N, C-alpha and C positions, 0 to 999 in steps of 0.2 A: 395443186397442191400435191393435196391430199391420194390423189390418185395414182399417183408417181410414189409415193412414201409406201403408200400398201403395195408396187412391186417390190422397192426396195425390203421391204418388212422380211416379204416373203424370200427374197437372197439373201437376207442376213438370219432368217429365224431356221432353216438348213442347217446352217452352222451351228446355229444354238441348240438347234434338239439334237444333233448329233455329240455338241460338246456336253449336253445334260446326259445323255443316254453314257459317254462315255467318262463320263464322270461319276456315275454308279459301277463302271467295270473298273476302270482304274483302281476306287477307295478300296474296290471288293480285293481285286487281284495284287495288286502292291500294297506291300507294306507303307506306313507312314514315312522312313527313309526316302526309299525308292520314288516314293510320290516325290519326292520333295528336290530330287534329280531332276525329275519329270518338269515338277512346276516352275522350280529356278531355271532349270534348261531354256523352257517355252521362254518363258518372260526376258532372259539372258540375250536369247535371237531376237525376237523383237526390240529390247534396247537397243546392241548393237545394228540393229535394221535401220531404226529410227535417226542413230546418231551417225551411220555414214550413207544412209540415203534416203532418211523423212523429209530431207531439204528436198530432194527431186522432186518429191511427191507431191509435198504440198505448194511447191511450187509449178509444179506442171498443171495439179487442180485449177489452181490461181488463174493462170495465166491461159490454159484451156477454156475455163468456163468463160472469159473474157473474147477470145476468138476459136470458136469452135472447129471452123473450117483452116483454121493452120495445123498442121503439122512439127508440132516437136518432137517427137519420139526420135529422129536421128539422133540430136542433141544428147537428147536423155539418156539413148541408148547409150552412146559414148560414155559420155561421162557415169552412166553407171559400171559400164566394162574397165576403164578407168581406176578406178572405185575401187572396184573387186580384187582388181591384178594385182594392186598395193596392199591391198588395207585386208585381205583374209589369211595371204601366207604369211604374213606379218602376226598376225592376231593367232594364226594356229602356233608359232613357232614360240612366240611368247608365253601359252597354256601349256604348251607342254615342256618349258623349260621354269615357270615359277610356278605351274601349279600342276603340281604333279600328282597332286590327291586326284584328278580329275583320270576319268580311263581316256582312252583315245578316241573311242567310242565315242564318251560324252561330246568331248573336244570337235570330232569330225561333223557329227546330229545338230551339234549344236549350229556350227556355222554354214553347215549346209542349208538348214532350214533358215536362218539369215538371208541367204541368197536366193535365194528360192522363194522364201516368201514378200520379199522385199520385189521383185521381179514382176511377180503376181499381182503383188498390191498396185505398180505402175500400171500395168497394164488396166486394172479396173476401174484406173482413178482415170483415166485416156477415156472408158466406156461413159462414167458416174458425169464428168465433165460436157460429153455431147449427149447428154442424157439417150445414151444408148441401153435402156432400164432395163430390157426386155435381156437381150445379151448381155450383159451384168447380171442377171439373176441367174442364168444357165450358166455362167463359170462357174460363177459364188457357188450356187447349189453341187455341182459337179465334183470341185475342187470337197467338199467337203468331205461328199461322200466317200471320195477315193482317202482322204486322213484318214478320216474316220473308219475304213476298213483295215488301209495298213497300220496305223497305230492299235487300233484294238487288236488286230492277229500279232504284233509283236509283243502286246502283252502279255499276249496267254502262253506264246512259242516262247517266249526268253525272262519273263517275270521281270522286268528292267525295266528301270525311267528312263536309260540313255537309248533302251530299242524303241520304246516309244515314240521319243523325239524322234529318232531317223526314221522312223515309218510315217510319221506326219510333216518331216522336210522332202519326202520321195514324192507324198500325194500334190504338196505344194510344186513341187520339181515339173514332173507330170503335167498338168493343167494350165501352169506360165509359158510352157512351151507353146501349147495349143492358143492358149489368147495372143501370146506374139506373133507368133504365124497369121491369126486370122486379122490382128489390126495390120502389117505390115501389108496385108493384099488388099484393102480397103486402104489404106493411108491418101490421105489431102493431096493435092497438088502442088500447095502453098506452102513453103518452107519460114518458119520465121526467120525476120530481119536480127541483122546485129545487135539493133536497140534493144529490141525485145529481149532478145538472151540476156543482153546486159542487164535490164530490169530484173530479166528469171536469175540470173547470179546476185545482185547484191536482194533480190525479196528471199531469196533461198537461201545461200548459206548462214546466217544466221540463224536458220531453223533444225540447224545440226544442233546448236549448243538445246531448241526446244527440245527436240528429240531426246536428248537426253535430262533433259529435268522432267518431263513429262514423263517418257518410260520409266525413266530411272526411279518415280516415284512408289511405284507398287515393287518394283523389283528388290529396293534396298530393302524396302520393310521386310520380304520373306529374308534377304539377307541377316539384316537385324537379329531379328528371328531365332534365325540357325544360329549366329555367332552367339548370342545372350542364353536360349533356351536350349539348345541343342535338334539336329534332322530332325528327330519327332516330330518335335514343336514347331518347326517349319514345314512339315508335309502338313499338320492339323491345318496351320494359317494359313499355306497355298490352296487348300481346295476350298475353305470357304471364301475366300477372295478368288479364285478364278471361278467359280459358277455364280458368285457374286457381281463380276464384271462379266461374265456370257450372258447373262438374261436383260442386264439395263444395258451392255453394250449393243445387244441387239436394235435394242430398239433404237438408243442414239445417234446409229451409224443411219439406221433408215431413214430417220428425218434430216439429217444432216447432208447424205447424200444428195438430197434434192434440194434444202432449204441454202444452202454454200452457195452451187452452182447458180443458183435462180436471181440471189441477191448480189452477188457479182455481177452479171449480166446484164439486172439491173440500174447497178447503181452508174455503169457506162451507157445504159443507154435513154435514162430516167432523173439521173443524178440520186442525190442524196433521199428525196422525199419518195423518188420508185424504189429505193432498197429498203426504208423503211417499212411500207407497208407490207413487202412481202416477207420481210423477218416479224412486221408484227402477229402476222398469220402463224409464220414458222413458229414463233415463240407458243401463241396458243394447241399448235401439234404436238410440238415436243411436250410441253406440259401435260397434256390430255393421254401422251403415251407411255411419260415417261414416272408420272405421277405413282399410277395404280400396281406398275413392276415394284417397286420402293415399297408401297405400302404393301401390296401382297407378300409379299419376302421377308417383309419385319412379323407381319400375325404369324406367318406359318412359319417360321423359322426352325423352333423345337420338332416339328411333326417334320418337315419338309429332312432333317438330319437323320430323324430315329427313320423315314422310309427311305430315303433317296443315299443316302452316304453307306459307304462300311461299316461294319460293328467298329471298327479303330476308329471313326471319325466320326464316329455319329455326332456324339458329347460335346465337342470343339466345335464342328459346323454349326450346330444349334443355337451356341452361346454365339459366336460371333457374327451371324446372319445378320440382324438388325444392324450393328454398327456399319456394314461392310457392305450394307444394302446400302445405307445412307449417305456413307462416303463415296459409292461407286454413281450414287445418284446426283450430288455434290458436283463431285469429276466429271459428268458427262454433260451436266450442263455448260460446266464452265468451257470445255473444251470446245462441245458439236454445237454447243450455241455463243453464249458471248464472246468469245473469240473469232467467232464469223467477222466480226465488226473490226479487228487488227488485219486480217487477210482481204476485208475490201479497201480499205484506205489504205493499204501497204505497209503498214507499221509492224515489223514482226518483232524489233528487241523488245516493245511491250509486251509481245507476249512469252515470251523469253525471260522476265523479270518476273510475271505471272506466276510460271511454273515453279522457277528457281527459290519463290519465295514458300510457296506450296511445299516442296520438297524440304527446305530449310526444316519448317515447320514440322513436318512429319517425320524428317528424323531426331532432331531433337527431342519434341515432344514424347514420340517411342520410347527413346535411350531413357528418358528420366520415366517415365508410367510402365516400361517392362518389369521393373524392378518392385515394385509394390502387387502390379496388378499379373504381372506372370502375359503372358500373349493374349487378353484381354487388354491389357494395358497397350498392343502393338496396334491394333482395333482402334483404340479412343487418340492415337496417335496422327496416324492417316485422317480418320475424322478431321481434328481442328484443323491439321494440314487442307484441305480440301475446303474448307468452311471458309479459312483464311484466304486459300486460292480464289472464290466466288466475289470475295469483298474485295480485294484488290484487284481484280479484273472489270469490274465494275466500278472503282474507283480508277482506275488508268481509261477506262474508255472515254471515260464521260466528257472528255477535252479534247477530243480525238473521233468519235461517233458514239455518241450514247446508243446503247444496243433497247429497243422498246422492246417492256414487258407489261402487258397491259393488264391493267386489277381485272376488268372485267372476265377476262379471260380467268385468269388466277381464281374468281372465284365461283366459277363456273366448275370449275375442274375442283377444286376443294369439294363442293357440293358435293359431286358426283363421289369424287373418293372416301368421303362421309358417309355415304349408302353403302358403299363395298364395304368399310367399314365395320360397320351394324350389321350387315349379312354376314361376313365372315366369323363376326365373333358369336354371332348364333347359333353357329351351325357350329362352330369349334366347342364349345360352355352348354350346348343345348341336345346333343347324341349322342351316343353310346355306339360304337363301332370300330370296325380293325383300324389300325394307323392309315393303310392304304387307303380304303372308302374315306375313309375323313377326309385325309388331304384330296383328294382328285372330287371330293363334294363339298367342300371348302373354295379351292378353283373355280369351277363352275358355277357356284353360287356367285362369288363374287364377282367370276368376270360378267358374267348374265345382268347384274344389278348392274354393275358398270356401265358395261354397254347399252343398256337401259336409261339410263340416267341422263348421259353423255349423249343421246337421240334426243330424249326430253329437250334438256338444255341446250341441245344446238353445239355441243363443246365442239370445234373445227368445222363447224358447219356440217356434219353429218347431215343433221335432218333436212339441211337445203340442197346442197348440195353431192352429198355422195349418197343418200339413197336415192335418189331420182336417177341418177346416173346409174346405179346398182340394178336398178327394176328395168332402165331402157334395155341394159344388157341382157338382163335372165329372157323381158317379151322379145329381144334379138333372137338369141338363141334359142329359144321358144320355136317362134317362125323357121327358124334354118332346122 
């Protein structure tokens, strides 16, 4: 499991690194108002795509994992084409008619990214469910490099948030076509039967609501800040939310890409006991990867804002990052780990309820707290929403599929994180050097300490399984 997760980590790390670099570029080239256009535009594309197509992707991942030799693509692509043909023109006309403040380029860019990103994600979901991790990684890396090149090029050429969204959309479109062609050439001969298709519909359609509530959480947070505090504040908030989402998302998606399909397949072949064993290992792996990222972002937040963000963003990014890192970590734990339980037992409506409660608490708390606390109030609101979301998820899972959270694993991860924290604080408060060098040294020292502690404590079987495999691979490479 850990080996596959490392492959997926490479696949998601490249987009994360590109996102990290582009964050530094966009916050220097774009004004806060233009960054808000880019940030809200990308978030809206993700929201619309999850509502329209997310149910297809989730259901495809669920049933393709259960039956990897069955070809679900014909039905999925037909549904995708019908949805696109009906919804995209209606959305374009509605935006032009009722949102005249949005430019034609902005509307086109958002809708193009919606469709292209959804198609790319659908093709990648097939590979993930079939455990084609190497192909998944190659396409993910190629897509991120293409979108990075086109997006940053658009930023320098046009200094426009809409142009950046259009460039990123072009990268998704090019790689989604290549990915789809490759899948169609190697499609399995066995087609999904009518009974499976009916299960697909029953399971998937309620998840369109899930796409609305989960994706709407971050999008509405941005829009509420813009509505109450203006475009500049929305740009500041969006920048901090973007970078924390990217860094935590790399880790969460890497682990979930292997834990989910393996647990679903184990449930089919070995029942609840088999899936629970996989999930217990997955929980430790998830926490081992996520906790140091969240803790690290909290510790270096002011320094990160000073070094990485543009001058117009650095103060707000440093202020907001600790809360938003905690929020994104909690949100990832709910969506990428806890909600696997709902997928295993095919209870999508409970997943929707969790998302709806999270959204309502976030919106209500943000509106109440922005007045007295400003943009920081929006961060408090999203953290409160995510805390409630985790608690509601655990509560609703108890009666259908209690998810294992092994306490010894929590203890080992906690000890490693404490060692990392002590090292980072010693470096931050004990060295006089330039901010850039201090940030790099803190990150390297913290990562090294955490890695060493994780090996000594055998977190996620690092000492017992992963290191022997790595040494065996190195010895084989030397012989070759």
